[in-house]
MINUTI-508209 format. One line per 3 residues: number of its first residue (from 1); their letters; for each residue x, y, z of C-alpha. Coordinates in steps of 0.001 Angstrom, whole numbers, plus 500000, padded with zeros to 6 digits. Example, Ala and Ser with C-alpha at 12.3 -4.5 7.8 and 13.67 -1.06 7.14 Angstrom:
BEGIN
1) AS) 512300:495500:507800 ~ 513670:498940:507140
***
This chain:
BEGIN
1) XXX) 465194:184687:080884 ~ 467007:182381:084289 ~ 466540:178756:082166
4) XXX) 468125:180868:078618 ~ 470727:181810:080686 ~ 471318:178354:082554
7) XXX) 471422:176443:079061 ~ 473905:179143:077315 ~ 476173:178211:080298
10) XXX) 475768:174443:080060 ~ 476234:174809:076376 ~ 479244:177050:076639
13) XXX) 480595:174246:079359 ~ 479841:171545:077546 ~ 482375:172387:074759
16) XXX) 484793:173336:076837 ~ 485129:170037:078856 ~ 484282:167853:075275
19) XXX) 487404:170385:073336 ~ 489384:170022:076406 ~ 489375:166220:076579
22) XXX) 489100:165111:073205 ~ 490482:167856:071039 ~ 491280:165730:068104
25) XXX) 488600:163008:067742 ~ 485527:165489:068844 ~ 482792:164856:066113
28) XXX) 484146:162906:064249 ~ 482820:159259:062907 ~ 484968:156369:061867
31) XXX) 483170:154646:058827 ~ 486131:153071:057468 ~ 487273:150020:059960
34) XXX) 489224:150178:063529 ~ 488253:150210:066626 ~ 485539:153108:066284
37) XXX) 483141:150440:063414 ~ 480671:148799:065228 ~ 479886:145738:063236
40) XXX) 477259:146344:060100 ~ 473995:144857:061503 ~ 473566:146999:064635
43) XXX) 473904:149780:062719 ~ 471606:148376:060483 ~ 469239:147487:062476
46) XXX) 469362:150217:065327 ~ 468873:152971:062314 ~ 465946:150861:060607
49) XXX) 464226:150896:064519 ~ 465408:155152:064468 ~ 463773:155441:061009
52) XXX) 460197:154165:062322 ~ 460841:156200:065286 ~ 461161:159865:063709
55) XXX) 458366:158812:061077 ~ 456221:157853:063620 ~ 456516:160451:065788
58) XXX) 456508:163487:063431 ~ 453458:162076:062045 ~ 452072:161952:065291
61) XXX) 452747:165744:066152 ~ 451649:167208:062267 ~ 448767:165242:063106
64) XXX) 447718:167076:066131 ~ 449078:170424:064583 ~ 446387:169947:061769
67) XXX) 443486:169468:064320 ~ 445532:171903:066809 ~ 442540:172635:068699
70) XXX) 442956:172486:072580 ~ 447007:174296:072334 ~ 446758:174122:076365
73) XXX) 446334:170143:076569 ~ 448202:169569:072838 ~ 451185:171624:073016
76) XXX) 452426:169486:075723 ~ 451411:166652:074445 ~ 453582:167519:071896
79) XXX) 456405:168058:074084 ~ 456353:164178:075856 ~ 456142:163103:071679
82) XXX) 459707:164694:070744 ~ 461025:162116:073597 ~ 460847:159715:071123
85) XXX) 462943:161420:068458 ~ 465213:162938:070788 ~ 465954:159839:072757
88) XXX) 466303:157912:069377 ~ 468659:160290:067190 ~ 471264:161049:070500
91) XXX) 471425:157417:070997 ~ 471964:156534:067428 ~ 474882:158922:067126
94) XXX) 476450:157685:070104 ~ 476121:154313:068899 ~ 477974:155319:065702
97) XXX) 480589:157525:067902 ~ 481753:156889:071054 ~ 483314:160000:071284
100) XXX) 479721:162193:071178 ~ 478085:159652:073731 ~ 478976:162517:076737
103) XXX) 477843:165229:074569 ~ 473950:163858:073761 ~ 473642:162222:077275
106) XXX) 473754:165717:078373 ~ 470707:167301:075637 ~ 469073:163899:076203
109) XXX) 468848:164709:080393 ~ 468040:168573:080128 ~ 465213:167043:077758
112) XXX) 464289:164456:079774 ~ 463771:167067:082844 ~ 461631:169159:080319
115) XXX) 459834:166177:079543 ~ 458690:165731:082893 ~ 457816:169411:083465
118) XXX) 455094:168880:080292 ~ 453896:165307:081752 ~ 452512:166997:084884
121) XXX) 451496:170412:082841 ~ 449540:168069:080460 ~ 447505:166885:083014
124) XXX) 447061:169727:085111 ~ 445655:171323:081600 ~ 443126:168467:081199
127) XXX) 441647:168674:084900 ~ 441163:172315:083878 ~ 444438:174209:085025
130) XXX) 445897:174422:088838 ~ 442750:176230:090634 ~ 440276:174043:089421
133) XXX) 442711:171386:090470 ~ 443411:172484:093767 ~ 439161:172856:094274
136) XXX) 438588:169559:092757 ~ 441183:167957:095595 ~ 439753:169598:098297
139) XXX) 435552:168281:097362 ~ 437207:164817:097068 ~ 437867:165896:101339
142) XXX) 434315:167065:101982 ~ 432543:163267:103500 ~ 428557:163904:103500
145) XXX) 426011:161818:105159 ~ 425488:160354:101533 ~ 429180:159205:100985
148) XXX) 428822:155703:100685 ~ 431741:154484:103453 ~ 433338:152370:100216
151) XXX) 434108:155494:098021 ~ 436145:157215:101623 ~ 439290:156345:099678
154) XXX) 440765:159623:101990 ~ 439632:159992:104755 ~ 439474:163649:106193
157) XXX) 441013:164484:103194 ~ 444266:162838:104129 ~ 446568:161145:101854
160) XXX) 448877:159001:103790 ~ 451939:157242:103455 ~ 452993:154371:102901
163) XXX) 455936:152344:104995 ~ 458516:153414:105453 ~ 457712:156778:104728
166) XXX) 454997:157410:106837 ~ 457762:157445:110280 ~ 459416:160176:108988
169) XXX) 456575:162311:106416 ~ 453694:164522:107739 ~ 450215:163190:106099
172) XXX) 449395:165052:103049 ~ 445855:166841:102831 ~ 444129:166861:099879
175) XXX) 443677:170414:098790 ~ 446842:172687:097927 ~ 449142:171474:100759
178) XXX) 449063:168130:098461 ~ 449246:169731:095173 ~ 452170:171841:096123
181) XXX) 453682:168930:097329 ~ 453650:167158:094643 ~ 454325:170222:092058
184) XXX) 457226:170344:094456 ~ 458425:166618:094239 ~ 458373:166816:090196
187) XXX) 460084:170177:089784 ~ 462927:169233:092146 ~ 463629:166394:089428
190) XXX) 464065:168621:086820 ~ 466780:171203:089233 ~ 468037:168314:090312
193) XXX) 468495:167018:086574 ~ 469834:169984:085197 ~ 472646:170139:088069
196) XXX) 473445:167231:087726 ~ 474294:167477:084203 ~ 476389:170714:084902
199) XXX) 478143:168981:087552 ~ 478698:166173:084986 ~ 480477:168388:082653
202) XXX) 482891:170784:085342 ~ 483864:166870:086876 ~ 484578:166157:083032
205) XXX) 486767:169273:082555 ~ 489082:167918:085374 ~ 489068:164066:084309
208) XXX) 487487:162798:087259 ~ 483574:162024:086160 ~ 484021:158632:085097
211) XXX) 481173:157593:083263 ~ 480042:153892:083897 ~ 482759:153479:087036
214) XXX) 481552:152829:089974 ~ 484503:153888:092151 ~ 484715:155868:094705
217) XXX) 487745:158491:093480 ~ 484905:159393:090478 ~ 481831:161486:090420
220) XXX) 479487:159142:088380 ~ 478270:157263:090988 ~ 477758:160002:093571
223) XXX) 475297:161430:090660 ~ 474107:158116:090184 ~ 472754:158175:093698
226) XXX) 471418:161262:093656 ~ 469219:161095:090774 ~ 467949:157902:092158
229) XXX) 466862:158985:094807 ~ 465448:162515:093444 ~ 463745:160427:090235
232) XXX) 462345:157549:093022 ~ 460792:160545:094866 ~ 459388:162661:091708
235) XXX) 458046:158743:090357 ~ 456003:158473:094179 ~ 455059:161392:093296
238) XXX) 453286:161259:089739 ~ 452047:157955:091919 ~ 450519:159853:094298
241) XXX) 448868:162550:091715 ~ 447478:159773:089772 ~ 445789:157667:092601
244) XXX) 443828:161041:094074 ~ 443060:162111:090005 ~ 442717:159174:088104
247) XXX) 438540:159000:088332 ~ 438700:162649:087337 ~ 441083:161972:084435
250) XXX) 439647:158736:083355 ~ 438229:160076:079472 ~ 441713:160429:078698
253) XXX) 442836:156882:080162 ~ 445948:158317:081828 ~ 447201:154550:083397
256) XXX) 448514:154147:079675 ~ 450002:157349:079070 ~ 451294:157268:082840
259) XXX) 453137:153676:082111 ~ 454795:154711:078636 ~ 456224:157694:079950
262) XXX) 457017:156132:083415 ~ 459188:153653:080973 ~ 460764:155730:078260
265) XXX) 461794:158180:081321 ~ 462559:156433:084534 ~ 463164:152603:082928
268) XXX) 466240:153725:080359 ~ 467644:155366:083372 ~ 468299:152383:085359
271) XXX) 468841:150288:082014 ~ 472150:152421:082059 ~ 472975:152154:085236
274) XXX) 472154:148288:085247 ~ 474334:147894:082196 ~ 477379:149902:083582
277) XXX) 477507:148556:086928 ~ 477724:144536:085167 ~ 480503:146339:083288
280) XXX) 482285:147337:086374 ~ 481527:143663:087755 ~ 483088:142051:084989
283) XXX) 480147:140781:084036 ~ 480696:140783:080239 ~ 484165:140235:079459
286) XXX) 485921:139932:075951 ~ 487185:142222:073423 ~ 483962:142826:071741
289) XXX) 482096:143370:075165 ~ 484799:145673:075955 ~ 484710:147839:072661
292) XXX) 481076:147862:072884 ~ 480687:149187:076603 ~ 479852:152704:075672
295) XXX) 477322:151709:073287 ~ 475232:148810:074655 ~ 472761:151089:076153
298) XXX) 472617:153316:072904 ~ 471844:150556:071541 ~ 469181:149198:073311
301) XXX) 467829:152919:073297 ~ 467308:152867:069648 ~ 465325:149894:069866
304) XXX) 463208:151055:072642 ~ 462522:153900:071121 ~ 460964:151807:067465
307) XXX) 459057:150401:069559 ~ 457741:153264:071594 ~ 456632:155359:068706
310) XXX) 453866:153201:067565 ~ 452528:153139:071321 ~ 452592:156428:071080
313) XXX) 450175:156164:068315 ~ 447870:154559:070700 ~ 448335:156532:073554
316) XXX) 448409:160041:072231 ~ 446328:159844:069695 ~ 445159:163240:068103
319) XXX) 441809:161823:067080 ~ 439929:162919:070809 ~ 441018:166444:069434
322) XXX) 438838:166762:066353 ~ 435773:168801:066933 ~ 432665:167228:068283
325) XXX) 435156:164480:069820 ~ 436339:166521:073204 ~ 432644:168260:073853
328) XXX) 432101:166083:076662 ~ 434778:167903:079031 ~ 432993:171141:078255
331) XXX) 429532:169454:079192 ~ 430876:168192:081918 ~ 431701:171585:083278
334) XXX) 427985:171568:084733 ~ 428697:168093:086443 ~ 431704:169581:088008
337) XXX) 429893:172835:089408 ~ 427549:170077:091129 ~ 430316:168457:092642
340) XXX) 431705:171981:094277 ~ 427928:172876:095293 ~ 428959:175893:093748
343) XXX) 426425:177993:090847 ~ 426728:177530:087496 ~ 429275:180051:085148
346) XXX) 427199:181131:082899 ~ 429507:181901:080415 ~ 430838:178824:081049
349) XXX) 426954:177095:080467 ~ 426756:178963:076750 ~ 429898:177919:075885
352) XXX) 429268:174473:076214 ~ 425796:174711:074291 ~ 427875:176230:071583
355) XXX) 429865:173096:071786 ~ 427397:170844:071965 ~ 425763:172059:068924
358) XXX) 428987:171682:066733 ~ 428703:168094:067861 ~ 425597:167786:066070
361) XXX) 426177:169886:063437 ~ 428558:170128:060642 ~ 431839:172592:061287
364) XXX) 432293:175317:059130 ~ 435472:174517:056146 ~ 436822:178095:057783
367) XXX) 436585:176572:061262 ~ 437892:173497:060775 ~ 440759:173920:059026
370) XXX) 443292:175470:061205 ~ 446886:178002:060195 ~ 449862:175763:060316
373) XXX) 451882:178511:060786 ~ 450221:179517:063620 ~ 449758:176049:065671
376) XXX) 453687:176097:065115 ~ 453606:179287:067003 ~ 451431:178570:069831
379) XXX) 453780:175251:070335 ~ 456692:177227:070454 ~ 455633:180298:072488
382) XXX) 453361:178766:074828 ~ 454960:175976:075861 ~ 456042:177445:078622
385) X) 452799:178170:079914
***
C-alpha cells in the first residue's frame, strides 16, 4: 500500500507542477504551424518506428499470455517487454508537443525503476527463487579435492572488487552476504529514481529545475550526478550477479538479455545527458537546433525502440515456455540436489517425471489452452511477487 500512496502523491505533484508552470499550453498539440511544429519527416519516420515497436511488443506479449506456463518467470518478462511501448509512446508524445515532455519523462523514470525490479526478479525466478539462489551461491564457495584449479573462479567463496573499489569496499562472500548486497544495490536505484522524480517535480514548481541546463543555480545537474552514481552502482551489481550465476543461467542465454536491458535503461539515460550537455556547451547552434533541443532525444528513442522491439522477439521469445520445451529445468532438479550434496525431494522428483512424460506424449487440448483472462489476472495481481 505504501507504493500506491507514493504513486498518488507523485501524480498529484506532477499535475500541480505542470499546471502552475504551463497553465495555458498544457496537453495541446500544435499541428497548424508555428514554433511547436516539427518538420513532417521526423514525425512520420518516428511514428513509423513507434508503430513497429507497438505491434511487435504486443504481439510478443500476447504470445507469452497464450502459453502462460511459467508465471513466476513470464510475468516479469512481460514487465520487461512493456518497456519498449512505454518508452516509444512517451517519446513520441514529447516529440509532438514539448509541453508534455516533462510529464512523459517522469512517467518513463518511474517505469524504468519498475523494469529494473522486474529484471532482477526474473533472473532470481529462473534460478528457482531466493532460497535456492542463495544455496547455489554457497555451493560455489565449497571446494573439494576433485575441484579443478581452473574452476576456482571465486577462491574461498570471495567476490573481489576491482580497483579502485577494492580500496574502500570489503569483499563479498558468496551466499546471503553477496545476494543481499546485490539486491540492495539494485533496490537503491529504484528508490533514488523515484525520489529524484519527486524532487524534479518540486523544483519545477519553484522554477529552479532547469532541465538540460548545467548551471549551479538549477537542480538538474545535481540530480543528474546522483542518478549517474546510482545507475553505475546498480549496473555494477548486475554485472557481478551475472558473473556469478552465468553458468546456472546458461539455458536462458543471460548475456543477450543483460545487454539488451542495459542498453535500453542505461544507454538512453547517458544519451539524454550527452545531448543536453552538448547543447549547454554550444556545440549545436542555429534556429532549428534550438527549436529541436528538447526533442532530439525523443526522436532518437523512437527510432531505437523500433529496433529494440525486433531484438526482443529473439531475446525474450515465448517458444521456450511451450509444453515440453522447458522440461530440462525440472529434470535438472536432481542435478541441483546432487551439486548441493542434499537428498532428493520425492515431490520434486515426481514432478520432474510427470513433466518429462508430458514431453514425450501429446498434451491434452484442455491442458494446452490456458484461459486468457486467467493469464492477464496473474500478470496484474502477481507482478508484485
